N, C-alpha and C positions, 0 to 999 in steps of 0.2 A: 747697870746699863747707863752710858753717857748719853748726853743730849746730841753728840755727834755720831752716835751709832746709826748705821743704815741697816734698815730692815729689807731682806731679799725673800721674793716670793719663790717658792720652790717650782722648778719645772719639771715635767716628768723626764724620767731618764732618756726616754726614746727621742726627745729634742735636744739632748746636751750637745750634740755634735752633727755635723753633716755626714760623717763617717756612721755614726749610730742611726741616723735617719736612713742611709743607704742600706744598711745591714738589716733593718727591721721592715724595709721596703714602704717607708712612710710616705703618704701622699702630701705634696706640697704645692699651695696656691700663693698667688700674691693679689693683693686687692688695693686698687687705687684709691686714695683719699678724695681726690678731686673728681674724677669721672665714674668710678665705681666698677672700672673693668675688673673682672675676676679671670685670672690666667692661670694655667698649668705651668708649673715650675719643674725643669729637670734637674734632680739632685746632682747628678754627675756634672752636669754643666755649672750648677753652683759651686761644687767641689774644685773644678777647675778654675773658677774664679776666686775664691775665698781660702780653699784649702780644706782638706778633709777634717781638721780639728776645729774649724770655725763653727760658729753657732749662728743660727738665723733669729735667736731671741733678741729683741730690740733692735734688729737691723732692718733698715728700709733701703729702697732703691727707686730710682726713677721709673716712672709709669713708661711702658713699652707701646702704649697705644699712639698712633700717629696724631699728632696736633695737641697731645696732653703734656703738661709740664709737671704733673702731679707727683707725689710721692707714694709709693706701695709698700704696704707691709705685708709680713708673711702669715700664713695659717697652715697648719699641718693636722692631719687626721691618720689613725693608725689603719685605716680601710675605708671604702667607699660607704659602708654602712655605719661608721664610728662618727662621733661628734668632731666637729672641727675646733682647734684651739687656735686662738690669736696668740702669736708669739711676740706679743707686746706686754712687757711686765712693768717697765718705767712708767709711773703715772703722769709723767708730762707727754710722753709718746702716746698714751691711751686717751689723753684728755681729748675730747672733740670727735671721737669715733661715733659717738650716738648722731652726730650732726653731718656725717658723710652720706653720700648718695648710696641707695641700695646696690648690692652687687649685681653687675651686669655680664651676661655671657655674650657670646658671639653674635647672637640674634638681636642684641640690644634690650632685650626684654630683662627685667628684674628678677633675679633668682633668690629664692627663699633658702637662707642657709641657717641650719641650727648650729648655734656656735656654743661650745663649752668652754 
């Protein structure tokens, strides 16, 4: 192995592409790094934006909360009773997640999320 080799973290196959997520009916959320807003995401709408072959791994988007200019990252779960996986594998993108505000829902109250 050379010093220029890059190590890749393996992602579950069900997160490989938006099409794979659609077929497996994966639940997707986005969470803002700045305000903590936790929002449901529509996989079909994401396919319309990025294409069926696109991946949400290491992808971020602008926060959709009014008045927030933060960046949101994506989380995915195979069901409501399953753990949520943060879809950030790049160490630079994961840096600082511990300092982000807690997830907040529509009521503004913090949401406790068990993340795997």
